[in-house]
DSSP file (Angstrom, degrees, kcal/mol; ACC not computed):
  #  RESIDUE AA STRUCTURE BP1 BP2  ACC     N-H-->O    O-->H-N    N-H-->O    O-->H-N    TCO  KAPPA ALPHA  PHI   PSI    X-CA   Y-CA   Z-CA
    1    1 A M     >        0   0    0      0, 0.0     4,-1.9     0, 0.0     5,-0.2   0.000 360.0 360.0 360.0 -43.3 -115.3  -39.5  -20.2
    2    2 A K  H  >  +     0   0    0      1,-0.2     4,-2.7     2,-0.2     5,-0.2   0.935 360.0  54.1 -60.4 -44.2 -116.0  -40.8  -16.7
    3    3 A I  H  > S+     0   0    0      1,-0.2     4,-2.6     2,-0.2    -1,-0.2   0.912 107.6  49.0 -57.0 -45.7 -114.8  -44.3  -17.8
    4    4 A I  H  > S+     0   0    0      2,-0.2     4,-2.4     1,-0.2    -1,-0.2   0.891 112.0  49.4 -61.4 -41.0 -111.5  -42.9  -19.1
    5    5 A V  H  X S+     0   0    0     -4,-1.9     4,-2.6     2,-0.2     5,-0.2   0.926 113.1  46.8 -65.4 -46.0 -110.9  -41.0  -15.8
    6    6 A V  H  X S+     0   0    0     -4,-2.7     4,-2.1     1,-0.2    -2,-0.2   0.884 112.3  49.7 -66.1 -36.6 -111.6  -44.1  -13.9
    7    7 A A  H  X S+     0   0    0     -4,-2.6     4,-2.3    -5,-0.2    -2,-0.2   0.903 110.6  49.2 -62.8 -43.8 -109.4  -46.2  -16.1
    8    8 A V  H  X S+     0   0    0     -4,-2.4     4,-2.3     2,-0.2     5,-0.2   0.945 112.2  48.3 -65.0 -49.2 -106.5  -43.8  -15.8
    9    9 A I  H  X S+     0   0    0     -4,-2.6     4,-3.1     1,-0.2    -1,-0.2   0.914 110.8  52.4 -58.5 -42.6 -106.8  -43.6  -12.0
   10   10 A G  H  X S+     0   0    0     -4,-2.1     4,-2.4    -5,-0.2    -1,-0.2   0.930 109.2  48.3 -63.4 -43.3 -107.0  -47.5  -11.8
   11   11 A V  H  X S+     0   0    0     -4,-2.3     4,-2.0     2,-0.2    -1,-0.2   0.884 111.3  50.2 -67.6 -35.0 -103.8  -47.8  -13.8
   12   12 A I  H  X S+     0   0    0     -4,-2.3     4,-2.7     2,-0.2    -2,-0.2   0.955 111.5  48.8 -64.4 -49.1 -102.0  -45.3  -11.6
   13   13 A L  H  X S+     0   0    0     -4,-3.1     4,-1.9     1,-0.2    -2,-0.2   0.908 111.3  50.3 -60.6 -40.3 -103.1  -47.1   -8.5
   14   14 A L  H  X S+     0   0    0     -4,-2.4     4,-1.2     1,-0.2    -1,-0.2   0.893 110.8  48.2 -63.7 -39.3 -101.9  -50.4  -10.0
   15   15 A L  H  X S+     0   0    0     -4,-2.0     4,-0.6     1,-0.2     3,-0.3   0.901 110.7  52.1 -67.3 -37.7  -98.5  -49.0  -10.9
   16   16 A L  H >< S+     0   0    0     -4,-2.7     3,-0.6     1,-0.2    -2,-0.2   0.859 106.7  53.3 -63.5 -32.4  -98.3  -47.6   -7.3
   17   17 A L  H 3< S+     0   0    0     -4,-1.9    -1,-0.2     1,-0.2    -2,-0.2   0.811 106.4  52.9 -73.4 -28.7  -99.0  -51.0   -5.8
   18   18 A M  H 3< S+     0   0    0     -4,-1.2    -1,-0.2    -3,-0.3     2,-0.2   0.573  97.4  84.6 -83.4  -7.3  -96.2  -52.6   -7.9
   19   19 A M  S << S-     0   0    0     -3,-0.6     2,-0.1    -4,-0.6    -3,-0.0  -0.592  73.9-132.6 -94.3 157.4  -93.6  -50.1   -6.6
   20   20 A D     >  -     0   0    0     -2,-0.2     4,-1.8     1,-0.1     5,-0.2  -0.394  35.0 -93.1 -96.6-179.2  -91.7  -50.3   -3.5
   21   21 A K  H  > S+     0   0    0      1,-0.2     4,-2.2     2,-0.2     5,-0.1   0.862 123.0  52.7 -70.6 -32.5  -91.3  -47.4   -0.9
   22   22 A K  H  > S+     0   0    0      1,-0.2     4,-2.1     2,-0.2    -1,-0.2   0.924 112.0  44.7 -68.5 -38.2  -87.9  -46.2   -2.4
   23   23 A Q  H  > S+     0   0    0      1,-0.2     4,-1.9     2,-0.2    -1,-0.2   0.843 112.5  50.6 -73.1 -28.6  -89.4  -46.0   -5.8
   24   24 A I  H  X S+     0   0    0     -4,-1.8     4,-2.4     2,-0.2    -1,-0.2   0.881 110.2  51.3 -73.1 -37.6  -92.5  -44.2   -4.5
   25   25 A G  H  X S+     0   0    0     -4,-2.2     4,-1.6     2,-0.2    -2,-0.2   0.878 109.4  49.7 -66.2 -36.2  -90.3  -41.7   -2.6
   26   26 A K  H  X S+     0   0    0     -4,-2.1     4,-2.7     2,-0.2     5,-0.2   0.905 111.6  50.3 -62.1 -42.9  -88.2  -41.0   -5.7
   27   27 A L  H  X S+     0   0    0     -4,-1.9     4,-2.4     1,-0.2    -2,-0.2   0.917 111.2  45.5 -64.7 -42.6  -91.4  -40.4   -7.7
   28   28 A T  H  X S+     0   0    0     -4,-2.4     4,-1.8     2,-0.2    -1,-0.2   0.800 111.8  53.6 -70.1 -28.2  -92.9  -38.1   -5.2
   29   29 A E  H  X S+     0   0    0     -4,-1.6     4,-2.5    -5,-0.2     5,-0.2   0.939 110.8  46.2 -67.7 -46.0  -89.6  -36.2   -4.9
   30   30 A K  H  X S+     0   0    0     -4,-2.7     4,-2.5     1,-0.2    -2,-0.2   0.928 113.6  49.8 -59.2 -45.3  -89.5  -35.7   -8.7
   31   31 A L  H  X S+     0   0    0     -4,-2.4     4,-2.6     1,-0.2    -1,-0.2   0.887 111.7  47.6 -64.4 -40.1  -93.2  -34.6   -8.7
   32   32 A S  H  X S+     0   0    0     -4,-1.8     4,-2.4     2,-0.2    -1,-0.2   0.916 111.3  49.6 -72.6 -38.1  -92.6  -32.1   -5.9
   33   33 A V  H  X S+     0   0    0     -4,-2.5     4,-2.5     2,-0.2    -2,-0.2   0.932 113.0  49.6 -65.8 -40.6  -89.5  -30.6   -7.6
   34   34 A F  H  X S+     0   0    0     -4,-2.5     4,-2.6    -5,-0.2     5,-0.2   0.953 111.5  47.1 -65.1 -46.1  -91.6  -30.3  -10.9
   35   35 A W  H  X S+     0   0    0     -4,-2.6     4,-2.5     1,-0.2    -1,-0.2   0.894 112.0  50.9 -63.9 -35.7  -94.5  -28.6   -9.1
   36   36 A F  H  X S+     0   0    0     -4,-2.4     4,-2.3    -5,-0.2    -1,-0.2   0.931 112.4  46.9 -63.6 -42.9  -92.1  -26.2   -7.4
   37   37 A R  H  X S+     0   0    0     -4,-2.5     4,-2.6     1,-0.2    -2,-0.2   0.881 111.5  50.6 -64.8 -36.3  -90.5  -25.4  -10.9
   38   38 A L  H  X S+     0   0    0     -4,-2.6     4,-2.1     2,-0.2    -2,-0.2   0.919 111.3  48.5 -67.4 -42.5  -93.9  -24.9  -12.4
   39   39 A A  H  X S+     0   0    0     -4,-2.5     4,-1.7    -5,-0.2    -2,-0.2   0.916 113.7  46.6 -61.1 -43.0  -94.9  -22.5   -9.6
   40   40 A F  H  X S+     0   0    0     -4,-2.3     4,-2.7     1,-0.2    -2,-0.2   0.869 107.8  57.0 -68.0 -36.3  -91.7  -20.6  -10.0
   41   41 A A  H  X S+     0   0    0     -4,-2.6     4,-2.5     1,-0.2    -1,-0.2   0.882 107.2  48.6 -60.0 -40.7  -92.1  -20.5  -13.7
   42   42 A F  H  X S+     0   0    0     -4,-2.1     4,-2.2     2,-0.2    -1,-0.2   0.863 111.0  49.6 -64.7 -38.2  -95.5  -18.8  -13.3
   43   43 A L  H  X S+     0   0    0     -4,-1.7     4,-2.7     2,-0.2    -2,-0.2   0.948 111.5  49.3 -64.6 -47.2  -94.0  -16.3  -10.9
   44   44 A A  H  X S+     0   0    0     -4,-2.7     4,-2.8     1,-0.2    -2,-0.2   0.877 111.0  50.3 -59.5 -41.7  -91.2  -15.6  -13.4
   45   45 A L  H  X S+     0   0    0     -4,-2.5     4,-2.4     2,-0.2    -1,-0.2   0.897 110.7  49.5 -65.5 -37.8  -93.7  -15.2  -16.2
   46   46 A F  H  X S+     0   0    0     -4,-2.2     4,-2.1     2,-0.2    -2,-0.2   0.944 114.1  43.9 -59.0 -49.4  -95.7  -12.8  -14.2
   47   47 A L  H  X S+     0   0    0     -4,-2.7     4,-2.7     1,-0.2     5,-0.3   0.903 113.9  50.1 -68.0 -38.7  -92.7  -10.7  -13.3
   48   48 A L  H  X S+     0   0    0     -4,-2.8     4,-3.1     1,-0.2    -1,-0.2   0.898 110.1  53.4 -64.4 -38.3  -91.3  -10.8  -16.9
   49   49 A N  H  X S+     0   0    0     -4,-2.4     4,-0.9    -5,-0.2    -1,-0.2   0.908 110.5  44.8 -63.6 -39.3  -94.7   -9.7  -18.1
   50   50 A I  H  X S+     0   0    0     -4,-2.1     4,-0.6     2,-0.2    -2,-0.2   0.911 120.1  40.8 -72.1 -43.3  -94.8   -6.7  -15.7
   51   51 A A  H >X S+     0   0    0     -4,-2.7     3,-0.6     1,-0.2     4,-0.5   0.843 111.7  55.0 -74.6 -29.8  -91.2   -5.7  -16.6
   52   52 A G  H 3X>S+     0   0    0     -4,-3.1     5,-2.9    -5,-0.3     4,-0.9   0.713  95.7  69.9 -74.5 -20.1  -91.6   -6.4  -20.3
   53   53 A G  H 3<5S+     0   0    0     -4,-0.9    -1,-0.2     1,-0.2    -2,-0.2   0.783  91.2  59.0 -60.6 -29.7  -94.5   -4.0  -20.3
   54   54 A F  H <<5S+     0   0    0     -3,-0.6    -1,-0.2    -4,-0.6    -2,-0.2   0.839 115.4  34.1 -70.7 -34.0  -92.2   -1.1  -19.7
   55   55 A V  H  <5S-     0   0    0     -4,-0.5    -1,-0.2    -3,-0.4    -2,-0.2   0.455 117.8-103.5-102.8  -3.2  -90.3   -1.9  -23.0
   56   56 A G  T  <5S+     0   0    0     -4,-0.9     2,-0.5     1,-0.3    -3,-0.2   0.668  81.2 124.2  89.9  16.4  -93.2   -3.2  -25.1
   57   57 A I      < -     0   0    0     -5,-2.9     2,-0.5    -9,-0.1    -1,-0.3  -0.958  40.4-167.2-110.1 120.9  -92.4   -7.0  -24.8
   58   58 A Y        -     0   0    0     -2,-0.5    -9,-0.1    26,-0.2    -8,-0.1  -0.936   7.8-154.8-115.1 128.4  -95.3   -9.0  -23.4
   59   59 A F        -     0   0    0     -2,-0.5     2,-0.3   -14,-0.2    22,-0.1  -0.854  25.1-119.0 -99.2 130.8  -94.8  -12.6  -22.3
   60   60 A P        -     0   0    0      0, 0.0     2,-0.8     0, 0.0    24,-0.0  -0.556  17.8-151.7 -70.4 132.3  -97.9  -14.8  -22.4
   61   61 A V        +     0   0    0     -2,-0.3     2,-0.3     4,-0.1   -19,-0.0  -0.875  48.2 120.2-104.9  91.7  -98.8  -16.2  -19.0
   62   62 A N  S  > S-     0   0    0     -2,-0.8     4,-1.7     1,-0.0     5,-0.1  -0.851  77.1 -92.8-146.0 178.6 -100.6  -19.4  -19.8
   63   63 A I  H  > S+     0   0    0     -2,-0.3     4,-2.6     1,-0.2     5,-0.2   0.864 119.7  53.3 -72.5 -36.9 -100.2  -23.1  -19.1
   64   64 A A  H  > S+     0   0    0      1,-0.2     4,-2.3     2,-0.2    -1,-0.2   0.946 112.3  43.8 -64.7 -46.4  -98.1  -23.9  -22.3
   65   65 A S  H  > S+     0   0    0      2,-0.2     4,-2.0     1,-0.2    -1,-0.2   0.808 112.5  53.9 -68.7 -28.8  -95.6  -21.2  -21.6
   66   66 A G  H  X S+     0   0    0     -4,-1.7     4,-2.2     2,-0.2    -2,-0.2   0.924 112.2  43.7 -63.9 -48.0  -95.5  -22.2  -17.9
   67   67 A F  H  X S+     0   0    0     -4,-2.6     4,-2.7     2,-0.2     5,-0.3   0.867 111.4  53.8 -68.1 -35.4  -94.6  -25.8  -18.8
   68   68 A L  H  X>S+     0   0    0     -4,-2.3     4,-2.4    -5,-0.2     5,-0.5   0.935 114.0  41.8 -63.3 -45.7  -92.1  -24.7  -21.4
   69   69 A L  H  X5S+     0   0    0     -4,-2.0     4,-1.4     1,-0.2    -2,-0.2   0.872 115.8  50.3 -72.9 -33.2  -90.3  -22.6  -18.8
   70   70 A A  H  <5S+     0   0    0     -4,-2.2    -2,-0.2     1,-0.2    -1,-0.2   0.878 117.9  37.3 -72.1 -35.4  -90.6  -25.3  -16.1
   71   71 A L  H  <5S+     0   0    0     -4,-2.7    -2,-0.2    -5,-0.2    -3,-0.2   0.926 128.8  30.0 -82.6 -39.4  -89.2  -28.1  -18.3
   72   72 A L  H  <5S-     0   0    0     -4,-2.4     2,-0.4    -5,-0.3    -3,-0.2   0.781  81.9-171.6 -97.5 -27.6  -86.5  -26.3  -20.3
   73   73 A G  S  X<S+     0   0    0     -4,-1.4     4,-2.0    -5,-0.5    -1,-0.2  -0.601  72.6   8.4  75.9-127.4  -85.4  -23.5  -17.9
   74   74 A I  H  > S+     0   0    0     -2,-0.4     4,-2.1     1,-0.2    -1,-0.3   0.870 133.4  50.0 -63.2 -41.4  -83.0  -21.0  -19.5
   75   75 A P  H  > S+     0   0    0      0, 0.0     4,-2.7     0, 0.0    -1,-0.2   0.896 110.6  53.2 -65.3 -33.1  -83.5  -22.4  -23.1
   76   76 A G  H  > S+     0   0    0      2,-0.2     4,-2.6    -3,-0.2    -2,-0.2   0.889 108.3  49.0 -62.2 -41.3  -87.3  -22.2  -22.5
   77   77 A F  H  X S+     0   0    0     -4,-2.0     4,-2.3     2,-0.2    -1,-0.2   0.865 109.3  51.4 -60.9 -42.2  -86.8  -18.6  -21.5
   78   78 A A  H  X S+     0   0    0     -4,-2.1     4,-2.5     2,-0.2    -2,-0.2   0.906 110.8  50.6 -68.9 -40.3  -84.8  -17.9  -24.6
   79   79 A A  H  X S+     0   0    0     -4,-2.7     4,-2.3     2,-0.2    -2,-0.2   0.942 110.9  46.6 -61.6 -45.8  -87.6  -19.5  -26.6
   80   80 A L  H  X S+     0   0    0     -4,-2.6     4,-2.4     1,-0.2    -1,-0.2   0.882 111.5  52.2 -63.5 -36.7  -90.3  -17.4  -25.0
   81   81 A F  H  X S+     0   0    0     -4,-2.3     4,-2.2     2,-0.2    -1,-0.2   0.893 109.8  48.4 -65.6 -38.7  -88.2  -14.3  -25.5
   82   82 A A  H  X S+     0   0    0     -4,-2.5     4,-2.4     2,-0.2     5,-0.3   0.876 112.2  49.7 -71.8 -35.2  -87.8  -15.1  -29.2
   83   83 A F  H  X S+     0   0    0     -4,-2.3     4,-1.5    -5,-0.2    -2,-0.2   0.910 111.9  48.4 -62.3 -44.1  -91.5  -15.7  -29.5
   84   84 A A  H  < S+     0   0    0     -4,-2.4   -26,-0.2    -5,-0.2    -2,-0.2   0.879 118.9  38.4 -67.8 -41.4  -92.3  -12.4  -27.8
   85   85 A V  H  < S+     0   0    0     -4,-2.2    -2,-0.2    -5,-0.2    -1,-0.2   0.937 123.7  35.0 -76.8 -47.4  -89.9  -10.4  -29.9
   86   86 A F  H  <        0   0    0     -4,-2.4    -2,-0.2    -5,-0.2    -3,-0.2   0.650 360.0 360.0 -90.1 -14.0  -90.3  -12.0  -33.4
   87   87 A L     <        0   0    0     -4,-1.5    -1,-0.2    -5,-0.3    -3,-0.1   0.418 360.0 360.0-108.5 360.0  -94.0  -12.8  -33.5
């Protein structure tokens, strides 16, 4: 397991060495936007779970639903709502 982690870190560092400053800036900007969306998705899931508790709809607050909401946005919310209602 340690060998895999070291290999992945090595590949990431080699890719960073091949990039110039402009590409690294774009990459870090995209990563920061993604982490902000993920944090906001967990906040939204938490609030939806509290609000949904009053009407009997519970949204799961886990990493899969957080990624789904962060990546898809409104369609991800519709998918989570459909899962919560129909399953």
